[in-house]
N, C-alpha and C positions, 0 to 999 in steps of 0.2 A: 502303174501308169500315173503320170503327173497331172496336176490340175491345169497346167499350161496345155497339155495334150487335150484334156477335156474341153477347154476353151476353143481350141482349134476345131475339135470335132463339132461343137455347137455352131461355130461360124460356118463350117462347111455344110452343115445340115440345114442352114437357112436358105430360103429361096423364094422366088415369085409365087409358086404354087404351095407354099407351106402353110401349115395350120398351127395356131397357137397351142402350146402345151405347158404344163407345170411340172417341173422336175424336182422331186424331193431328195434331199441328201440323207445319208444313213444316220448321221447324228450331228450335233452342234459343231464338233471338232472338224469333221469333214467339211461342213459348210463354211466355217471360218477360214479353213485353208483355201477353199475355192474363192471366197471373197477377197482374200489377200492377193491371189493371182489375178483376179478380176480388176482390182483397183490399180494394179501395176500395168495392165494392158494399155498399150499406146496407140497412136493414130495409125501405125502400120498394121495393126491387128484390131480392126474396128468392131470388137464385140459389144461395146457399150451401147451401140445403136440397136442391138437385137436382143439384149438380155436385161431383164428387170429383176433385181433381187427382191424377195419377199421374206423378210427376216423373221417374222412372227411365226412361220411355219418351217423355217430352215429350207427354203426352196427358191427357185427362180422361175420366172415365166419367159418363154422364148418361142420362136417359130421353128418348126421342124418340117422338113419335106417328107412326103410319103415314103415310108420304109425306114424312117429314122426313129420311129417310135420305140423300137427295140434297142436303142442306143445302150451300150454297155460300158460301164466304168465302175471300179471299186467303190467310188464315193457315192454313187447313185443307189437309192433304195427303191424309188418308185416313180413312174411317169404317168401322167393322166392328161387327157385333152382339156384344154382351157375352154369350158363350155360357155356359150352365150346364155344370158339370163335376162328376163324382162320384169318390169314393174307390173304389179297386179292391177291392172286397169281395164281388162278386156271386157268387163261387164259394166263399164261406166256409162252413165247418161249425162250428157253435157247440157246444162241449162244456164246459159251466161247471163249475167246482169252486171251493169257497170257500177251500180251503187247498192250497198246493202241497206236494209231498212234501218231508219234512224230511231225508232222507239227502243227504249232500253230493254224491254222484254225480248224484242226480235233480234237483238244483238247476240243472244245466246242460242246457237243452233240446237235443234231438237235432240241431237245425240248427247251434247254436253249436258243438257237439262235431264234427259232420261237416266243418266248414270249418277245424277244428283251432285254434280260438281259444284253448282252454285251454293249449296248447303255446306259443302266441305270448305269453301273458301273462307268461312268464318273462323276456320282453324289454320288453314294454310292455302297458299296459292302457288306453291312450288319454287319459292325463291331460291336462287343459287344452284339449282339442280341442272347439270349439264347433260344434254341429250344430243347424241351424235345421229343425225338423220342421213343414212346412206341412201341416196336417191339421185334426182336429176338436178339438184342444186336448190337455190332459193332465190326469190325476187327481193333484192335488197331495198328496193324503193317502196315496197307496199306499206301503206301507212299503219296497217294492223299488226305488222311485224317489227315496227320501229322500236328499238330498244330491247328486242328479244333475241337478236342475232349476234353471235360472237365469231371468232375466227374459225375457218374451216379449211378445206382443201379441194382443189380441182385436180382429180387424178387423170383427167383427159388432157389437160394442159396446165401444169403446175405454175406457169407464169401468169395465170389469170385467176380471178376470184371464181368461186363455185356458183356462178350466176345460172339461174334456171332458164333453159331454152325449151322446156317441154310443159311445165306446169304442175306435174305430179308431186315433185318435192315441196313446192310452195303450198300445195293443198294439204299435204300431210303436216307440214310445219304449222299452218294456221289452226288445224284442229287441236294440235298439241299446245300451242302457246300464244295464239293471237291475243292481242290485248288493246282493243279499241272500242269500248262500250259506247262512246259518244256517237260515232258515225260508221262503225264497222261491226266486226264480230269479236267474240271472246272465245278462247280456246279452254281446254280442260285444265291446264296449269299455266295461267296468264303471267306468272312471274318466272317461269322456268327459262332456261337459256338454250337456244337452238344453235348447234354447231353443224353447219351444212357440209356434207361430205359428197361431192359430185363424182359418182362413179358411172352414171348412166348418161347416154348421149340424148340428143334431141328426139330421137325415136323411142326412148325409154328402154334402151338395150345396153347391157354391160357384159363383160366377161367375168368369170369366176375370180380371176386374178385381180381385177380391179376391186371386187367386193372384198377380198382378203386384205388387199392394201388399205382399204377403208377401215376395215376392222383394226388393222394394225395401228392406223393413225388414232383411232378412238381409244385404244389401249394405252398408247404412248402419251396421249393428251388427257388421260384420266376422266373419261366420260363416266357418268353414272348409269346411263341407259343408252342402248343402241336400238334404233327403230329401223326395221328391215321390211319394207312393204313391197316385197317382190318374191318370186319363186321359180323353181324349175323342177322337172320331173326326175332328173338323174341325180344320184347321190355323188357328191364330190368329197373326197377325202381332204382336199385342200381347205374347203369351206368348213368342214367339220373340225379340222384341227384349229382353225382360227377361232371358231365359236368357242371351243373348249378352252383356248387361251383367254379369251374375254371373260368366260364364266369363272376361271380360276382367279382372275383379277378382281372379282366381285362385281362385274358389270352385268346388269339385267339386260338380256338380249330378247327382243320381242319381234315376231315375224308373222306375216299374213299366211293363212292356210291354203289360199287359192280359190278361184271362182268357178269351179266346174260343177258345183252341186253334188260332189261325191260324198258317199257315206263311209267308205272303207279306207280312203287314202288322202293324204295331204301332201302339199309340195314340200321340197327342201328350200331353205333351211329350217322351216317350221317343224319339220319331222324330227329334227335332232332333239334328244332328250334335254339338252342344256338350254333350249330355247322355250319361250312362252309362245305357244302357238294360238292363233286367234281366228275365230269364225265371226261372221256378221249377223246382226239382228236388225229387224225393222222397227218402225216406230210403234208397232203393235206388240213389241216384245216377243216376237217369233223369229225363228231362223230365216234369214233371207233366202229366197229360192236359189240364188246363184252360189251361195256359200257352201264350201265343203263343211262337213259336220261329222259327229260321232265321237267315239272314245279317243280318237287321235287329237282332238281339239282340247286345249287346256282351259280356254275361256272364250267367251263371246262378248261382243261390243257393238254398238250401233255402227252400221256400214251401208245403209240403204238411203239414197237421196240426201247425202251429206253435204251441206253447203260450207265452203271454206274459201280461203284466200286463193287467188289465181294471178296470172301475169298481168302486167300493165294496170295495176291498181283495181283489178276486177275481182269477181267472185265466181265460183263455179259449183255446180251440184253434181257430185260423182257418187257412184255406188261401187262397192267392192270390199273384199277383206282388208285391202290396204287402208281403207278409211277407219275400219274397226280397230286395226293395229295401233293407229295413232291415238285413239281414245285410251287404249290400255297403257301406252307409253306415258300419257298425261297423268293418269291416276297413279302410276308408279312414281312419278315426279312428286306428286302430293304426299305419298307415303314416305319417300325418302327425306323429304323436307322436315317431316315430323320425327323420323327415326333414321338417321343417316347410315347406321351400321348394318342395316338389313342385308342379308345375303340373297342372291338370285333365288335359291331354293326356298327361303323364307317368304320372299315376296310372292312367288308362284302359289305356295300353300295358303298364304293369307288371302289372296285374291279369290282362290277357289272356295275356301271355306266361307267367305262372306258374299259370294255371288248369289244372285237371285235365280230361281228355277225357271226354266224355259219350257213352255208347252211342247210335249212330244219327246223330250229328252228324259223325263223322270223315270219312265219305265225301262229305259235301256240300261243294261248292266255295264259297269265300267265307266260311266260317264263321270268325269272329274269336276267340271265347273259349268256354271250358267253365265248369266250376264253380269258383268262387273257392276259394283256399287261403291261409289267413292265414300259415301258417308259411313256405310257399314264397315268397310275395311279400315278407315281411320279410327273408328270406335274400337275396333278390335286391337289395333296398335296401342291405343291408350289404356286398354283394360289390363 
């Protein structure tokens, strides 16, 4: 059966009542043959409007009507539903303020101070480290992020900049790399570079295929770190394959564990072994009540009542493992600025070895890491 026949089958399977799916090809050769046929498709056979290639995992995303899930073709290896996924902010507490405190001490949020970033800045501030933030975009006009933003992508509308219409991505970016000590706030790695990857809409919702395309962009554009402050309950082979590809390319992938307060399970993609999974702590150095916890968590970081940048030049206080994840991404930027060749496995191991114990975790067997400590991990790198 030819690739042209498969294209026609996919076109015929699309419809008003269809659901998004991800179709994996058997191997790179089969995928290449399909792409060749796909590129030759003309206006008389409008498949380009319903099919999105995902090269990093040798797959495509498309809509299939009910009953088409069992589509058969020699080139197809696996089909899975393209699941909706949300940013981790369900336990956020919103406390808006138009102006941040102007005293220099107040410019440093408590979380940044608790993990001892200011002391680490004597050695590095994360200069030239590229961080792909797959989220809702970024507020390009925020004064605290000026000079910290480089090129990104809007996967919802590639003709537009990845501007934030939700706020979550801007908040994450501020904790990582805000740099306005005079009249705003300072993030964990204030000289790092944020590359905004807008995969989530104004409601904070995306599809797995959008996330995978975001990871693909980060790999092709040589990010050092990928921050993923979102999660879902279902395992996705597509997402796992993309994460594995990023890991093989030496990119540290950091993800939030979820906000359900569970002990025994965490969300995907944090559950994948190639990811650094993050739980949240409070200003009292205890696990936040909303945070997932236990042996599935690699590390913990501040995530309760975290003040950071928001839309329209404002600031917002949010709580969630999303906020904790951005602290970890910032510390990794500091690490890589000191020793650029660190592998994702080395980064995870070093962060765990140098983390500080958390009350209530010490007696649990199998616990891997406590709360991150920027100064301790940099000393470990230098030793």
